[in-house]
N, C-alpha and C positions, 0 to 999 in steps of 0.2 A: 714830284712829291708836293700833294695839299697841304696848304699851310692848315694850322688850326684856326680855330673863331675867337678871337680873341677880344678884350675891352668891349666884351656887349653892355647895354646901355639899354635898364631896364624899364623906362620911360617908351624910349624907340619900339624896345619889345611890345610893352604892352599896345602903344599906339598900332601898330602893324598886326597884333590879333585881333582889336577891333575892326581895325580897316577888313581883315579877311573874314573875319564872323559876319560884316556889312555886305560882304559880296557875296557871301553863301545865302543868307537872305533875301539878296537880288535875284537870284537866280530860282525864287519861289521855294525853298524848302526853308522849315525852319531849323535856325541854326544849332538848336539841341539835338539836332537830328542826325549830325555831320560832326564828328569828333576830328580834334585837331592835336594831331600829334607831332612833337616837333622833333627832327632826328636828330641826333646829337652825336653822332660819328665824330665830325670835328669837332667839339666841344669841347675843351678840356675838365676836367673835375673843377676845378676852380672857380671855373665859370659859370656852372650850374646855378648856383645862388641868386644871380641874376634873374633865372629863370622863375624860381620860387616866388622873389619880387613882383614879377611882371604878369602874375597867377598863370604860366605854363605848367601845367602839373604831370602831362601824358606825354611822355617821352622814350623815343623808341630808339637802340643801341643795334648796331650792325655786327659787333664782336664781342665771343663769349667773354673774352678775357678783362673788356672794359667794361661791358656790363657787370661784373662781379666788383669789380674795382670802383665804381660808380655807386651802385646800390649801397657798397659798404660806407662808403663816405654821405650819401644822404639817407638813412634809413626811415621808412615810412614818409618821405617829402616826397614823393614820386610815385605813379604810375606806371611800370615798366612795360611795352612790349619789345620782343626782339624782330626784327624787322631785314637782318643780312642773309646773304646763305648760309645756312645749316648743314653743317658739317655731324654725322652722324655720333662721331667721337666728343663732341658738345654738347649734347643734347642732355646729360645728367648736368654740367655746369650752368645751362641756362634755365632748367626747369626750376628752379625753386625762386627764381629772382623775377618772373613774370607774369601778368596777366594772360597775354595771347603769345604763340608762336606764330608768324604772318608767313612763314615759309618752307612748310614742310612739303614735299617734293619727289620724295626717293623711299623705298623700300626699306634701306637700310635704318634711315631715320624713321619709320614706321617699327621697328623693329627695338632699338632704342626707346622708343615712347611705350611700346609694350612693357619692355625693362624696370623703366624708371617715372612712367606714366602712374597718375590715380584718374579716381573716377572725377576731380575735379581740375585736369588738365584739359586747359582748352586749345585750340590749334586753329588757324585757317591753312588752306591749302593755296599754292604758288600753284596756276596755270596758265599756263603759257598760250595763251589765246591766238598770239601772229605766228606760231611756228616759227619764231626768230630763234636761229641756231646759238647765236650769241647771247639768249637769256636760259635762264633755267625755270623749270616748271614741269609739269605733266602735261600732256597733252587733254583736249578737252573730251577726244573721246575715252580715254582711258579712267575720267575721272569717276563716273561711278562705279567702279571697281577698285578704284584708288580709296574711296568712302570706307566701300564693303570691308577693306581690310586694317581702315583707320583700326587702330585700340582704343584711341581717346576722344573726346569730345570736337567733333569738327562744328566751328561756331560762324565760318564763311571760308568767301574764297579772296584770293588776292595774286594781282598782276600789276606786271612790269610791260606798257607796249616797248615798241623799236622809238629809237629818238628818233626825231622829227622837227622841222623847223617850224612846225603850226601847232597848239594845242589841240585845232580838229581835228587833225591826225590820228588822234588820240582814241578820238569818238569809237569808231567801229569796236575795237579792242574792249573800251569799257561797257557798251552797250552787248556784246557778247559774255564779257565775264557776269554781268547783272540778267542775263537770260538764263546761264547755267544755274545762279546762284538760285533764280526763283521756281527754275525747274525739280531742283533737290531740295528747295525748302532752306535755305541757307541764310541765315539774317546780316550776317557781318562782310563789307563788302571794302575792302583795303585797296585803294587807286587813285589815282593822283598826285602830282608832288607837285613842286612848288612852279614848275612848267604849264602843267594841265588840268591843274585839281579843278577849276571852277568844270570844266568839261566833264569832269570825273564827276565831280555832286550834280551835274545836270543829270548825270546817266546814272544816280544813284548811288555813290559813295556812302559810307557809313562812315570811313576813316581816309584822311588824307595825313600825307605825310610830307611835312614841311621843310624844309632850312632855309635859304635864304632868304625865302620869302619873309621868314619871321627875323631875320637877325640883320639880313641888310639896312 
């Protein structure tokens, strides 16, 4: 069982955030081109105030129930994205709380988006560019038809590459996602986590999803 992240320190978070921004600038990208999203799946509600103090305002939650609880505890304090696997029965619960859903990847979810979404609903499609059976996401070859069936606004793509010992191993998957986004004229690329975010930034990420890189 993964332990919750407690005793966060605002000064340490602020330093880590500044370091990440400097590293992004070091790749040649302007820091304001890349949004730093703090993944808070294991951050309890009472610790979120420390993120505010550190200037971290874009958060990503993996679980619909926790998303509702955390947004309710801090109304208007954060911008929220949903970054976890999305079950179709949770779509209605998630939609009122988020800017983007990063993980749209099934026709059952599309059906619920059509039922409960609006002209303002914005999502990213999760693409399994590696063809990894352990990962969710649609196949690259199915993207065009999936986009045509999506009843809400698709603003970008997301991927999770296979776990690898080296960040460099993720590069071909990030590059493939960027090529898909370019081909379909999609602006947002949610790719890169604490283990490989700089490679993702070099390949065009516009959102990186960070956990222990910020908290550690």
